[in-house]
N, C-alpha and C positions, 0 to 999 in steps of 0.2 A: 812690483815684481820685475825681476831681471828680464830685459829684452835681449834675446839671443841674436847676435850678429856674427855667428860663426861662418867663416869661409871654409867650406868643405869640398873635398874632391871625392866623388862617388865612382866606384869601379865595380866590376863583377868578377868573382872567382868561381870556377866550375868545380863542383864536387865530383868524386869518383863515379857517382851514378848519373852524372850529367846535369844535376840541379844547379842553377845559377844563383849564387849568394851575393847580394848587394852589400858592399861595405864602404864606409866613408872615413876619410882621414882629415883631421883638423888639428890646429895648435902646433906646439913645438915643445921639446923637452924629452924626458925619459918616456919610452913607449908604454902605454897603458891600454889594455883592451877591455871595453865594456861588453860583457857577454850578451849575446842576443837573447831576447825573451819573447814570449808569445804575444805581447802587445807592443809593437814598435813599428815606426815608419821613419826612415832616415830623414826624409824631407819634412814631413808633417811635424816631427818632434822638435824641429828648430823653433817653432812658434809656441812651444809648450809653456803654459803658466804653471804647470805641475813640476816639471823637472828641467826647465830651461836654465835655472840657476845652477843646477848640477853640471849640465853640459858646459856652460860658460866657465865655471870654476875649474873643471878638469882641463879644458882646452887651454886655459891660461898657464897651466903648469906642466902639462904633458903633451906628447904626441898622442892624441886620442884617436883610437881606432874603434869604430862602432859598426855593427852589421845587423841586418834584418835576418832573423831566423828563417829557415825554410818554411814556406807556407804563410809568411808574413810580409807586410810592407812592400818593399821593392824587390824582394827575392821572389823566386818562382812560387806560385801558389798551387799549381796542379802537380803535386808530387805524390808518389806512391809510399815513400818511406818517411814517416814523421816520428821515428823512434828516438829514444834517448841517445842511443849509440850514434845515430846519424847526427844529432846535435853536437856531440863531442867531436866527431869527424869533421863537421863543418867548421868548428872553431879552429881545428888544425889547418884546414884548407885556407881559411882567411889569414891566419898568422903567417903561413908559408907564402901566400900571395903578397902580403905586405912587405916581405923582405926582411922582417925583424928576426934577429936570432934569439933574443930573450926579452920577455915582456912581463909586466905586472898584469894581473887579472882582477877585474872588478866584477864580482858576481852578485847581482841584486836579485833577491827572491829566487825564482826558478833558475837563474843564472848561477847560483851558488853550487849546486851539485854538478853542473856542467864544468865549472871552473875546477872543482875538486877532482873530478875524473880526469880532466886533462893534465892537471898538475901531477897526479900520480903516474899517468902514462908517459908524460914527457917532463920529468923533473928538471932536466937541464935547460928547458926553454922558459921556465917561470922564475922570476926574481922575487915577487911578492904576491900574496893572495889577500884580497880584501873582500869580505863577505858581509853583505848587509841584508837583514830581513830574510836570511836564507835558511835552508833546511837540508838535511841528508835524507830524510824520509818523506815520501809523498803522503797524502792524507790517508791512503789505504794501508800504509805500512807503519802506522804509529801505535800498533798494539791496542791497549785499552783506551788510548787517546784518539783512536781513529774515528772519523765521522761516520755516522750510520750510512750504509750503502743506499738506503732509500733517499737520503738527502743528496748524496752525490749524484744519483740518477736524476733527481728533480732539477739540480743545477745544470746538468748536461742538456736536459730537455729545454730549459729556459734559454740556453744559448742557441740551440738548434732552431727555436721558433721565434726568438726575439732579437738576436744579435744584429742582424742586418737591416732591420726595419726602421721606419721613421719614428716610431714611438720609443723614445730614449728611456722610458720607465723600466723596461726590461734590463737595460744595461746599467741603470742606476744601482741595481743590487750589487754589482761588482765594484762600481765606483765608490760606494759607501764603505766598502771593506778596505779599499786601497788608501783612500784619503778621506776618512770620516770627518775630519776637521777642516776640509778644504772649503774655499769660497764657492759661491754659485758659478762664477766664471771658471774656476778650476774643475768643478764637477761637469759643466757643459763640455769643456774641452776633452776631458777624459772619456765621457760618453761617446763623443765623436771619434776619438782615437780607436775605441773598440770597434766601431763600425768600419773605419777605413783601413784598419791594420790587417784584418783577416776575414775570410768568409765565415758564415755560421758553421759550416761543416768543418773547416780547418780548425776553428776555435774549439769546437767540441772534441775533435781528435787530439789536439794538443793537450787539452785539459785532462783527458783520459790518460795520456802518457804521464803527465805530471803526478797524477794520483798514485801511480805505481813506481815512482822513482825510489831507489834505495842505494845509497852509496856509503852506508855506514861502515862497510868492510874496508873502504878506502881511507877513512879518516886517519887511522894510525900510520898510514904510509905517506902522508903529506910531510914533506921535509922543508919547504920554504917558509920564511917568516909569514905569519898569518895574523890578520886583524879581523875580529868578528864583532860587528855592531848590530844591535837589535833593539827595536822600540819595546819598552816594557809593556805597553798596552796594545801592541800590534793585533789588529782584528783579522788580518789575513793569514799570517803565519804565527803560531803561538810562540811566546817568549821562550818557552822551554826548549824549542827546537834550536834556537840560537845558543842556549847554554849547552845543549848536547854537542853542537859543533865545536865550541871552544873547549869543552872538557875532553873531547876525544882526539883533537889535533894537538900534537905535542908543542908546548910552549906558546900556544895561541894566546893573544891578548883579547880579552872580552870587554866590550864597552856597552853597558846598558844605556839606552837613551830614553829620556822622559817624554814620551809621545804615544798617541794612539794610532798614528799614521804609519802605514806600511812603507810609504815613500816620504822622505823628509821634505817638508815644505819650507820655503824661504823665510817665512816670518817666524818660524819656531826657534826657540833657544836650542833645541836639539840639533838643528841644522848647523849652528855655529860650533857646537861641540863636535859634530861629525867632521867638519872641515879641519878643526884643530887636531883631532886624533889622526885623520888620514894624512894631513900635511906632515905631522911629526913622524908617523910610521914610515912614510915614503921619503923622509928626509928632504922634503921640499921646503926650502927656506923662503919665507915671504920677503919681498924686496923691502929693505929698510936701511937707514943710514948706519954707519959704524957707531956703536953705542959704547961709551966708556962704562965698564962694570962698576966704577966708583959711584955711579948714580944710584946703585942699590943702597948705598950708605945714607942717602937722603930720605929713605922711607922710614916711617915710624914703625915701631915693633908690630902694631896692629896691621899696617899696610904690608909689611913683609910676611906676616902670617897669611894674609889674603893671597899674596903673590905665590906663596908655596902651594896653596890649594888650587889656584888657577893653573899653575904648572903641572899639577897632578891631573888636570882635565876636568875639574869640578865646575859645574855651572853655578849661576848665582843662587838658585834655590838651595842647592846642596851646601854652598858656603854659608848661607844664612842659617841653615839648620844646625850646622856643625859649630858655628860661633855664637849662636843665639842673637843674630842681628836681623833687622828688618830688611826687606828687599831694597828699600830706598837707601838705607845706610850702606848696604853692600855696593850699590851702584855709585854712591858718592865716593866711597873708598877707591873703587876701581878707576873712576875718573881722575882722582888725585894721583893714583899709581901711574896711569898712562901718561899724565902730564909730566911727572917727575922723571920717568924713564924716556920720555920723548918718543913714544910709540903711538901708532894710530889705532891699533886693534888688538884683539885677544891673541891671534896667532903670533904676532910680533912679540907680544909680552911673554908668551910661552917660550919662544925661541931664546929670548934673552935670559929668562929665568933658568931654563934648563942648561944653557951654556955656562951659567954660574953655579950649577950643581943643585938647583932647587927641583922639586917635583919628583924626586927619585924614591921617596918613601912609600 
């Protein structure tokens, strides 16, 4: 698992109601803001075996701005207002404090509706919108698909009584929804994050607010380029919520990911697909030597066929299914393609292929 060695600078911005919001800046490149969510801690997150690879990957390509939501992490915990509108105002406060005029927004899960609301309110400040595992409607706003109120009440009680204690079994309920295929180490870390990121009372208050979020009326007003990614087997936020986002936001690109995890883990093929899609969407070119396009001519017809599918963002399993090839055969072809093109990884191969006009079908 990726060890995070980010050098970050932590500062505080003060919201209009006096709440201090902790934010951190790291990396270099185009500015990208990771929206604060209900389980975060700017310092504790640096040692994360769950999303350390995400933070590292982002900081290598962007000026990464992260912040702890009010009531969480290093931001003020004792606050009167934990409303959704306060979350949107806090995002504006942090962006203003950072001195950035225009930023890309990364909304993971609960961060997605906050990003959407901000992008509609301040369209001139947002260059790109990346939404992963997100939703426009909280659990109580999903009509026939809404969870029973009795279940929601039971979950709130579970948080109030078990969130801050030494017995991690209470928190394991949530961990199993966020990263069901995580390792024991990843589960232990996530259980501890829940304990250190917020008090039981704040966690329950925040979850109640999330249940009632509804930004569906804002979706048609989003004007910036938008990328929506969602795991097909997501146990935390239904896949259909991602489809709703992509269907209602004009010209949004939708990327289904083959995973059950709400958060992409480093060992998953879905994580590689995620990085490829985000890199291309953000026009972040991986460092690579100048490649003579004539190398494409050295590929066999079958290899060129595979390269076309790679450029389209297909993973190995999808390529094998489309071409009737075994996983081993696909891997062997890809190894040969990379050698002939003199690239080291999939993102580099995608950049080269798309610059040659492949992957547009």
